[in-house]
LONUTOR-626938 format. One record per residue: residue in three letters; z, y, x of N, C-alpha, C in turn. Coordinates in nm, 3 decimals, m for minus. Layout:
BEGIN
+------+---------+---------+---------+---------+---------+---------+---------+---------+---------+
! code !    n_pz !    n_py !    n_px !   ca_pz !   ca_py !   ca_px !    c_pz !    c_py !    c_px !
+------+---------+---------+---------+---------+---------+---------+---------+---------+---------+
!  ala !       Z !       Y !       X !       Z !       Y !       X !       Z !       Y !       X !
...
+------+---------+---------+---------+---------+---------+---------+---------+---------+---------+
//
This chain:
BEGIN
+------+---------+---------+---------+---------+---------+---------+---------+---------+---------+
! code !    n_pz !    n_py !    n_px !   ca_pz !   ca_py !   ca_px !    c_pz !    c_py !    c_px !
+------+---------+---------+---------+---------+---------+---------+---------+---------+---------+
!  unk !  m0.389 !   1.134 !   2.376 !  m0.407 !   0.977 !   2.344 !  m0.359 !   0.967 !   2.172 !
!  unk !  m0.251 !   0.977 !   2.116 !  m0.267 !   0.964 !   1.966 !  m0.344 !   1.045 !   1.859 !
!  unk !  m0.348 !   1.189 !   1.918 !  m0.465 !   1.216 !   1.845 !  m0.618 !   1.195 !   1.831 !
!  unk !  m0.678 !   1.174 !   1.945 !  m0.802 !   1.091 !   1.967 !  m0.813 !   0.948 !   1.863 !
!  unk !  m0.719 !   0.902 !   1.942 !  m0.715 !   0.749 !   1.806 !  m0.697 !   0.794 !   1.681 !
!  unk !  m0.642 !   0.874 !   1.609 !  m0.599 !   0.921 !   1.497 !  m0.756 !   0.932 !   1.386 !
!  unk !  m0.774 !   1.064 !   1.507 !  m0.933 !   1.086 !   1.427 !  m1.045 !   0.963 !   1.451 !
!  unk !  m1.061 !   0.907 !   1.529 !  m1.143 !   0.782 !   1.562 !  m1.131 !   0.733 !   1.423 !
!  unk !  m1.015 !   0.681 !   1.440 !  m0.952 !   0.592 !   1.324 !  m0.990 !   0.644 !   1.152 !
!  unk !  m0.942 !   0.767 !   1.145 !  m1.013 !   0.873 !   1.021 !  m1.159 !   0.870 !   0.986 !
!  unk !  m1.228 !   0.884 !   1.139 !  m1.407 !   0.883 !   1.140 !  m1.439 !   0.761 !   1.069 !
!  unk !  m1.410 !   0.664 !   1.129 !  m1.435 !   0.520 !   1.126 !  m1.406 !   0.426 !   1.034 !
!  unk !  m1.270 !   0.498 !   0.955 !  m1.201 !   0.410 !   0.923 !  m1.257 !   0.345 !   0.758 !
!  unk !  m1.363 !   0.370 !   0.800 !  m1.473 !   0.252 !   0.652 !  m1.475 !   0.182 !   0.695 !
!  unk !  m1.522 !   0.152 !   0.841 !  m1.497 !   0.011 !   0.892 !  m1.373 !   0.008 !   0.949 !
!  unk !  m1.303 !  m0.057 !   0.860 !  m1.210 !  m0.063 !   0.935 !  m1.157 !  m0.158 !   1.070 !
!  unk !  m1.182 !  m0.302 !   1.053 !  m1.159 !  m0.458 !   1.110 !  m1.227 !  m0.423 !   1.245 !
!  unk !  m1.407 !  m0.345 !   1.247 !  m1.438 !  m0.330 !   1.353 !  m1.371 !  m0.154 !   1.468 !
!  unk !  m1.353 !  m0.123 !   1.372 !  m1.259 !   0.055 !   1.418 !  m1.161 !  m0.014 !   1.481 !
!  unk !  m1.062 !  m0.084 !   1.452 !  m0.975 !  m0.138 !   1.527 !  m0.999 !  m0.252 !   1.676 !
!  unk !  m1.069 !  m0.296 !   1.653 !  m1.146 !  m0.384 !   1.771 !  m1.134 !  m0.324 !   1.840 !
!  unk !  m1.297 !  m0.224 !   1.813 !  m1.335 !  m0.093 !   1.888 !  m1.190 !  m0.016 !   1.998 !
!  unk !  m1.085 !  m0.002 !   1.951 !  m1.014 !   0.096 !   1.966 !  m0.935 !  m0.003 !   2.101 !
!  unk !  m0.903 !  m0.097 !   2.053 !  m0.826 !  m0.235 !   2.130 !  m0.899 !  m0.266 !   2.243 !
!  unk !  m1.015 !  m0.258 !   2.212 !  m1.054 !  m0.274 !   2.364 !  m1.155 !  m0.163 !   2.412 !
!  unk !  m1.155 !  m0.081 !   2.363 !  m1.249 !   0.091 !   2.392 !  m1.103 !   0.120 !   2.505 !
!  unk !  m1.012 !   0.130 !   2.445 !  m0.936 !   0.237 !   2.491 !  m0.852 !   0.216 !   2.626 !
!  unk !  m0.855 !   0.112 !   2.684 !  m0.780 !   0.012 !   2.748 !  m0.917 !   0.042 !   2.879 !
!  unk !  m1.019 !  m0.026 !   2.854 !  m1.153 !   0.043 !   2.946 !  m1.148 !   0.180 !   2.974 !
!  unk !  m1.121 !   0.280 !   2.884 !  m1.173 !   0.433 !   2.934 !  m1.002 !   0.452 !   3.042 !
!  unk !  m0.910 !   0.386 !   2.953 !  m0.819 !   0.420 !   3.066 !  m0.832 !   0.352 !   3.179 !
!  unk !  m0.864 !   0.248 !   3.218 !  m0.921 !   0.195 !   3.345 !  m1.035 !   0.251 !   3.475 !
!  unk !  m1.166 !   0.316 !   3.339 !  m1.226 !   0.352 !   3.487 !  m1.170 !   0.510 !   3.479 !
!  unk !  m1.079 !   0.563 !   3.414 !  m0.996 !   0.678 !   3.425 !  m0.950 !   0.685 !   3.524 !
!  unk !  m0.876 !   0.587 !   3.601 !  m0.818 !   0.545 !   3.689 !  m0.621 !   0.589 !   3.629 !
!  unk !  m0.607 !   0.576 !   3.526 !  m0.457 !   0.628 !   3.439 !  m0.448 !   0.502 !   3.449 !
!  unk !  m0.466 !   0.379 !   3.413 !  m0.348 !   0.229 !   3.463 !  m0.414 !   0.152 !   3.499 !
!  unk !  m0.358 !   0.076 !   3.580 !  m0.392 !  m0.017 !   3.676 !  m0.419 !  m0.091 !   3.571 !
!  unk !  m0.507 !  m0.225 !   3.608 !  m0.473 !  m0.371 !   3.547 !  m0.350 !  m0.439 !   3.546 !
!  unk !  m0.319 !  m0.458 !   3.421 !  m0.221 !  m0.575 !   3.382 !  m0.154 !  m0.579 !   3.288 !
!  unk !   0.019 !  m0.575 !   3.309 !   0.088 !  m0.581 !   3.184 !   0.057 !  m0.479 !   3.062 !
!  unk !   0.065 !  m0.317 !   3.133 !   0.055 !  m0.199 !   3.071 !  m0.065 !  m0.138 !   2.996 !
!  unk !  m0.208 !  m0.261 !   3.044 !  m0.356 !  m0.296 !   2.925 !  m0.260 !  m0.326 !   2.808 !
!  unk !  m0.234 !  m0.448 !   2.839 !  m0.142 !  m0.461 !   2.642 !  m0.072 !  m0.379 !   2.591 !
!  unk !  m0.002 !  m0.336 !   2.645 !   0.059 !  m0.192 !   2.616 !  m0.037 !  m0.098 !   2.534 !
!  unk !  m0.139 !  m0.059 !   2.624 !  m0.214 !   0.035 !   2.596 !  m0.307 !   0.002 !   2.497 !
!  unk !  m0.392 !  m0.159 !   2.447 !  m0.431 !  m0.178 !   2.347 !  m0.362 !  m0.198 !   2.199 !
!  unk !  m0.237 !  m0.226 !   2.202 !  m0.112 !  m0.236 !   2.116 !  m0.027 !  m0.102 !   2.050 !
!  unk !  m0.077 !  m0.009 !   2.118 !  m0.091 !   0.158 !   2.083 !  m0.236 !   0.175 !   2.028 !
!  unk !  m0.339 !   0.193 !   2.078 !  m0.488 !   0.213 !   2.019 !  m0.448 !   0.177 !   1.895 !
!  unk !  m0.416 !   0.026 !   1.882 !  m0.451 !  m0.037 !   1.755 !  m0.351 !   0.035 !   1.628 !
!  unk !  m0.190 !   0.047 !   1.681 !  m0.091 !   0.174 !   1.621 !  m0.191 !   0.295 !   1.556 !
!  unk !  m0.215 !   0.374 !   1.664 !  m0.284 !   0.511 !   1.633 !  m0.367 !   0.473 !   1.551 !
!  unk !  m0.482 !   0.358 !   1.620 !  m0.612 !   0.407 !   1.557 !  m0.591 !   0.389 !   1.383 !
!  unk !  m0.516 !   0.247 !   1.378 !  m0.449 !   0.197 !   1.257 !  m0.406 !   0.310 !   1.153 !
!  unk !  m0.348 !   0.364 !   1.207 !  m0.280 !   0.554 !   1.119 !  m0.380 !   0.599 !   1.080 !
!  unk !  m0.505 !   0.633 !   1.171 !  m0.601 !   0.724 !   1.098 !  m0.670 !   0.632 !   0.978 !
!  unk !  m0.697 !   0.505 !   1.005 !  m0.768 !   0.405 !   0.940 !  m0.651 !   0.414 !   0.794 !
!  unk !  m0.580 !   0.383 !   0.807 !  m0.479 !   0.451 !   0.701 !  m0.473 !   0.501 !   0.602 !
!  unk !  m0.505 !   0.633 !   0.666 !  m0.536 !   0.770 !   0.615 !  m0.680 !   0.783 !   0.487 !
!  unk !  m0.763 !   0.745 !   0.617 !  m0.924 !   0.725 !   0.559 !  m0.899 !   0.631 !   0.398 !
!  unk !  m0.817 !   0.489 !   0.434 !  m0.841 !   0.381 !   0.326 !  m0.762 !   0.495 !   0.227 !
!  unk !  m0.652 !   0.496 !   0.227 !  m0.587 !   0.567 !   0.106 !  m0.664 !   0.673 !   0.068 !
!  unk !  m0.731 !   0.758 !   0.105 !  m0.831 !   0.864 !   0.043 !  m1.001 !   0.821 !  m0.024 !
!  unk !  m1.034 !   0.693 !   0.058 !  m1.063 !   0.653 !  m0.058 !  m1.068 !   0.549 !  m0.231 !
!  unk !  m0.951 !   0.526 !  m0.153 !  m0.902 !   0.462 !  m0.241 !  m0.850 !   0.577 !  m0.387 !
!  unk !  m0.814 !   0.690 !  m0.327 !  m0.760 !   0.738 !  m0.446 !  m0.907 !   0.790 !  m0.516 !
!  unk !  m0.973 !   0.813 !  m0.382 !  m1.110 !   0.927 !  m0.499 !  m1.178 !   0.773 !  m0.596 !
!  unk !  m1.122 !   0.624 !  m0.556 !  m1.259 !   0.564 !  m0.627 !  m1.094 !   0.556 !  m0.752 !
!  unk !  m0.962 !   0.570 !  m0.769 !  m0.920 !   0.571 !  m0.914 !  m0.937 !   0.719 !  m0.949 !
!  unk !  m0.973 !   0.758 !  m0.856 !  m1.038 !   0.965 !  m0.994 !  m1.130 !   0.906 !  m1.014 !
!  unk !  m1.228 !   0.847 !  m0.992 !  m1.373 !   0.879 !  m1.036 !  m1.367 !   0.703 !  m1.136 !
!  unk !  m1.273 !   0.656 !  m1.153 !  m1.251 !   0.552 !  m1.269 !  m1.221 !   0.569 !  m1.399 !
!  unk !  m1.096 !   0.670 !  m1.346 !  m1.006 !   0.772 !  m1.428 !  m1.101 !   0.866 !  m1.543 !
!  unk !  m1.212 !   0.917 !  m1.450 !  m1.298 !   1.036 !  m1.513 !  m1.389 !   0.945 !  m1.560 !
!  unk !  m1.415 !   0.818 !  m1.534 !  m1.520 !   0.740 !  m1.606 !  m1.471 !   0.738 !  m1.760 !
!  unk !  m1.351 !   0.664 !  m1.726 !  m1.336 !   0.634 !  m1.846 !  m1.286 !   0.735 !  m1.963 !
!  unk !  m1.252 !   0.867 !  m1.904 !  m1.232 !   0.950 !  m1.952 !  m1.305 !   1.028 !  m2.072 !
!  unk !  m1.442 !   1.015 !  m1.951 !  m1.549 !   1.075 !  m2.009 !  m1.641 !   0.963 !  m2.122 !
!  unk !  m1.621 !   0.839 !  m2.116 !  m1.624 !   0.764 !  m2.161 !  m1.544 !   0.742 !  m2.340 !
!  unk !  m1.470 !   0.843 !  m2.328 !  m1.396 !   0.829 !  m2.426 !  m1.438 !   0.941 !  m2.534 !
!  unk !  m1.488 !   1.030 !  m2.507 !  m1.524 !   1.173 !  m2.544 !  m1.649 !   1.137 !  m2.683 !
!  unk !  m1.647 !   1.152 !  m2.772 !  m1.742 !   1.206 !  m2.874 !  m1.730 !   1.037 !  m2.973 !
!  unk !  m1.606 !   0.987 !  m2.968 !  m1.584 !   0.794 !  m2.995 !  m1.562 !   0.868 !  m3.132 !
!  unk !  m1.506 !   0.777 !  m3.238 !  m1.485 !   0.820 !  m3.335 !  m1.328 !   0.818 !  m3.355 !
!  unk !  m1.259 !   0.846 !  m3.422 !  m1.146 !   0.871 !  m3.475 !  m1.129 !   0.711 !  m3.556 !
!  unk !  m1.073 !   0.658 !  m3.529 !  m0.985 !   0.535 !  m3.600 !  m0.865 !   0.557 !  m3.664 !
!  unk !  m0.820 !   0.640 !  m3.734 !  m0.709 !   0.642 !  m3.774 !  m0.736 !   0.677 !  m3.925 !
!  unk !  m0.609 !   0.550 !  m3.963 !  m0.635 !   0.553 !  m4.124 !  m0.721 !   0.433 !  m4.142 !
!  unk !  m0.797 !   0.343 !  m4.038 !  m0.924 !   0.246 !  m4.085 !  m0.843 !   0.122 !  m4.144 !
!  unk !  m0.692 !   0.110 !  m4.126 !  m0.651 !   0.025 !  m4.112 !  m0.612 !  m0.076 !  m4.007 !
!  unk !  m0.612 !  m0.042 !  m3.935 !  m0.606 !  m0.155 !  m3.776 !  m0.432 !  m0.072 !  m3.777 !
!  unk !  m0.309 !  m0.156 !  m3.681 !  m0.198 !  m0.163 !  m3.665 !  m0.222 !  m0.068 !  m3.543 !
!  unk !  m0.117 !   0.041 !  m3.531 !  m0.119 !   0.067 !  m3.417 !  m0.184 !   0.245 !  m3.419 !
!  unk !  m0.227 !   0.220 !  m3.514 !  m0.338 !   0.392 !  m3.560 !  m0.248 !   0.510 !  m3.649 !
+------+---------+---------+---------+---------+---------+---------+---------+---------+---------+
//
């Protein structure tokens, strides 16, 4: 259960809201269909665990996206800085 839902969150983490809703609905339905859990309070617990496990995968996915965006912004800012004339000694304070 845990690796399956973490992988689900990793793959569909771009659409995190839909992924969490699908995990909360889909996992209990799968458990009911396979006869693993009977209808009742256990399904609510299964839905909660599905959200938590898929949420871990989503968090990893979103963290990777955030890191990639930060890296690209840093590279873009660094590349734009190349070839610019130096302002050393032009009378501006702080140079």
